[in-house]
Legacy VTK file of the C-alpha trace (Angstrom):
# vtk DataFile Version 3.0
C-alpha trace
ASCII
DATASET POLYDATA
POINTS 171 float
-162.012 64.404 126.692
-162.124 60.735 128.163
-165.513 59.881 130.216
-165.593 59.117 133.811
-167.675 57.460 135.978
-169.762 58.359 139.132
-167.356 56.450 141.360
-164.509 58.594 139.817
-166.321 61.293 141.722
-167.544 59.689 144.756
-166.494 61.815 147.862
-167.454 60.772 151.113
-167.435 63.183 154.422
-167.750 61.995 158.047
-168.305 64.037 160.863
-169.890 64.492 164.546
-172.541 66.813 165.007
-171.366 69.020 167.945
-173.464 71.106 170.205
-172.619 74.361 168.165
-174.300 73.151 165.317
-177.596 72.115 166.915
-180.488 73.878 166.751
-182.984 74.218 170.072
-184.340 70.525 169.582
-180.853 69.314 170.015
-180.939 68.186 165.916
-178.379 69.589 163.274
-179.492 72.860 162.043
-180.401 72.748 158.076
-177.884 75.159 157.085
-174.990 73.437 158.779
-176.164 70.226 156.627
-176.409 72.177 153.229
-172.752 73.441 154.049
-171.622 69.883 154.455
-173.493 68.881 151.144
-172.142 71.632 149.549
-168.494 70.971 150.302
-169.024 67.260 149.501
-170.716 68.241 146.116
-168.219 70.871 145.447
-165.139 68.073 145.881
-167.076 65.381 143.552
-167.475 68.033 140.623
-163.736 68.933 140.924
-162.901 65.432 140.538
-165.070 64.772 137.734
-163.988 68.210 135.709
-160.690 68.748 137.020
-161.466 72.138 137.170
-162.591 75.151 139.186
-166.116 74.650 140.133
-169.026 77.110 141.617
-172.354 75.962 142.610
-175.120 77.055 140.274
-178.096 75.551 142.071
-179.272 73.578 144.909
-182.036 71.575 142.828
-183.539 69.693 145.409
-183.053 68.938 149.572
-185.304 66.526 151.466
-184.640 66.978 155.432
-186.568 63.714 155.992
-185.122 62.432 159.284
-183.418 64.722 162.102
-179.892 64.158 162.659
-179.475 64.389 166.882
-176.736 66.028 168.327
-173.954 63.591 169.043
-174.338 61.517 165.539
-171.897 60.597 163.350
-172.981 61.811 160.005
-171.571 60.892 156.470
-172.227 62.745 153.451
-171.742 61.067 150.300
-171.679 62.929 146.810
-171.273 61.481 143.347
-171.695 63.176 139.858
-174.925 61.757 138.369
-174.642 63.401 135.297
-172.303 65.578 133.010
-173.690 68.145 130.814
-171.869 70.920 128.719
-170.268 72.793 131.658
-172.431 71.894 134.294
-172.607 68.699 136.255
-175.460 67.476 138.438
-174.220 65.823 141.934
-176.642 63.466 143.789
-175.855 63.682 147.604
-176.982 60.991 150.264
-176.735 61.683 153.956
-176.600 58.731 156.393
-176.704 59.005 160.094
-175.008 56.079 162.164
-176.987 54.772 165.309
-174.687 55.363 168.197
-175.245 52.026 169.606
-175.626 49.697 167.039
-173.267 51.353 164.344
-176.368 50.905 161.722
-176.377 53.276 159.115
-179.664 54.855 157.606
-180.498 57.495 154.987
-181.710 60.530 156.545
-181.412 63.283 153.938
-180.555 63.704 150.087
-180.014 66.453 147.875
-179.220 67.289 144.190
-176.876 70.195 143.456
-175.439 71.483 140.067
-172.092 72.761 139.877
-170.532 74.486 136.852
-166.973 73.900 135.970
-165.093 77.525 134.998
-161.623 78.333 133.954
-159.686 80.897 136.111
-161.385 83.846 134.612
-164.929 82.252 135.972
-165.907 81.719 132.220
-167.669 78.038 131.779
-165.366 75.459 130.352
-166.263 71.706 129.086
-166.372 68.791 131.215
-166.016 65.214 130.297
-168.985 63.014 129.994
-170.060 60.309 132.546
-170.383 56.973 132.041
-172.689 55.113 134.647
-172.138 51.698 135.638
-174.571 50.651 138.208
-178.514 50.890 138.106
-179.070 53.448 140.523
-176.127 55.115 138.489
-178.111 54.841 135.582
-181.490 55.426 136.727
-179.954 58.933 138.326
-178.075 59.647 135.112
-181.456 59.183 133.059
-183.206 61.181 135.853
-180.930 64.022 135.632
-182.024 65.067 131.826
-185.719 65.418 132.882
-184.670 67.641 135.770
-182.792 69.725 133.834
-185.367 70.088 130.823
-187.977 71.006 133.461
-185.439 73.705 135.196
-184.797 75.021 131.653
-188.891 75.254 130.951
-189.652 76.475 134.404
-187.133 79.328 133.656
-188.070 80.172 130.340
-185.184 79.087 128.338
-186.629 75.865 126.849
-190.184 75.595 125.021
-192.282 72.875 126.781
-192.773 71.098 123.473
-189.060 70.871 123.083
-188.353 69.058 126.443
-188.275 65.618 124.985
-187.669 63.713 128.272
-190.590 65.249 129.882
-192.903 64.588 127.267
-192.319 61.067 127.409
-193.569 60.919 130.913
-196.814 62.318 129.930
-197.348 60.749 126.382
-199.307 57.345 126.262
-196.960 54.901 124.020
LINES 1 172
171 0 1 2 3 4 5 6 7 8 9 10 11 12 13 14 15 16 17 18 19 20 21 22 23 24 25 26 27 28 29 30 31 32 33 34 35 36 37 38 39 40 41 42 43 44 45 46 47 48 49 50 51 52 53 54 55 56 57 58 59 60 61 62 63 64 65 66 67 68 69 70 71 72 73 74 75 76 77 78 79 80 81 82 83 84 85 86 87 88 89 90 91 92 93 94 95 96 97 98 99 100 101 102 103 104 105 106 107 108 109 110 111 112 113 114 115 116 117 118 119 120 121 122 123 124 125 126 127 128 129 130 131 132 133 134 135 136 137 138 139 140 141 142 143 144 145 146 147 148 149 150 151 152 153 154 155 156 157 158 159 160 161 162 163 164 165 166 167 168 169 170
């Protein structure tokens, strides 16, 4: 199976925040943003795997900055690491200033998707080859996040989480 790069999966969704999508403070509902991130991540995972994909987990979401009514919001998603049948998708959310056009990072998230066949059974995905320094950092961190998740779920013994142990052991 031929490897792919994060850029191969890059997905960018840009949209306007409308009144029906806002809370009483006239900011985008968090759930609306989660749905937009899920759609972008789904497309990125599908582009990487070329298979049907399903959301396995939302590993991390940070709502760092409100997204006001009328804002142009851009959701960018890329596969940050591919495992056997799962893929971690890193999502950056940008808000464009209405007057200057300057984009600033508002939020981020990490989702996990699994590639499946037509019967819903997991299938193998291509390996990922990060290219940029940021892609390499996210790639390395993805293994630690996966190990932590497996330890917390009781599916991996803490002593077997080699990447996690490396963070705490003095060399």
